N, C-alpha and C positions, 0 to 999 in steps of 0.2 A: 539508618539515620537520615530521614528525609529533611531536606531544606528547600525553600522556594527561591527561585531566581528573582532578583530585583532589577529594575531598570537602573542603568548607570547614569545617575545625575549627580551634580556637585553636592547637593544637600544630602542625598542618600549615602554618598561615599565619604563625606567629610570626616567621620570618625576614624577613617583608615588612611586618608591621604587626599590628594588633589587630582582633578582632571587636568590633563595637559591639553589646553585649548586656548586659542586666542579669543579674548572676550569681545573683540570688535569695537570696544569703547575708546581705545587709545588712538591718538593721531599717528603714532609711530607704527611701522610695520613689525618692529622687533619688540617682543614682550617677554621678559623673564618670568617664568612660571614657578620654577623651583630653583633655589639657590642654596648651596652648601659651601659657604666660604672657608670653612675649616677643614674640608676634606683633603687628604693628602694626595689624591689622584683618583681617577675614575676609569672605568672600562665599559665597553659596549659588547654585548654578547647576543647571539641568536639562540633561542631555546626551542627545541622540537618538543611539542606537547602532544601526548597521545591520550586516548580514552581509557587508559589503565586506571583502575580505582585509586583514589587518594587514600593512603594509609597513614600519612603524617603531614604535619604542617611545619614550615620553617619560619624563622624570624631572624632579623639582623639588628643587634643592639647598637651598632655603630654606623649605620648608613640608611639613607632612604633608598628606594629602588623603583625604577620605572618599569612598567609593563606596557609595551606598544604592539598591538596586533599587526602582523604582517600578512598572514594568510590563514584560512580556515576559521573555525568557530571555537573560541576559547572561553571557558568560565573561570573567573578568579574567585576563589573561596578565601574569605578573610575572617579574622576574629581579633578582638582586642587583647592586649597583653595579659590581663588578669582573668580572661574568660575564653580560653582556647577551645572550649566545647560549645560556645555560643556562636555558631557559624552563620555567616551571611554569604550569599553567592551573587555575582554579577556577571552578565554576559559582557565580555570585554570587547565592546564595539568602538572604543576610542581609547587613546593612551591615558594612563594614570600614573601617579607617583605615590607609592606607599610612604607612610610615616615610619620613623624608626620604631622597632619593636612590634609591628603588626604581624600576627601569625598569618601565613598565607600558603596557598598551593594553587596550581593551575591544572585544568583537565580539558581535553578537547571533546567536542561533541562530533561524533562521526570520525572522519579521516583526520590524520595528524595535522597539526597547525604549527605555525611559526610565530614566535613572540620575540621582539627586540627588548633586551633588558639593559639598562644602564645602572651602574652602582659603583660604590667606592671600590677602589682597586684592592684594598686590604679588608675585604668583607669578612665579618665574623658571623657564623651561623649557629643557631640552636634549633633542635628538633623537638616536636611534641607528637607522640604516637596517638592517633585517634583510637577510640574504643572499638571501632569496627571500620571496615572499608567504606568509603563514600563513592557511590556511583552517580554519574550525572548523565542524563540522556533525555530524549524526547519520548513521550508516551502518547498513546491515543486513549481518549475517553477517560 
């Protein structure tokens, strides 16, 4: 199941969520990027991501979720709610926040990596099994 990596830009990632970045246009130093005023609480986690093949995607129907790279090289694989087999992949070189119901998975390139995750405290998850394992890596030629 080959897919190509995309450069992580606001426009390319817009169907799946928002980049977490200060746009530099505001006079204030504090800029709210993502707001969930009705969320009952939130949690922060650190996820150890390995190069093990991706066999399923997850989605959360009740919360957005941030992915913030801390170390290593991570690829974020995403798909829209109605098309879980139409995968897109982004090298996670800056923080992002997924929209509700976006199918997603992470995989490291090379050594294990760490990703900070912020999400609703009462997160609900659903899984979708891929038709075959997805491997991500660098190749020559």
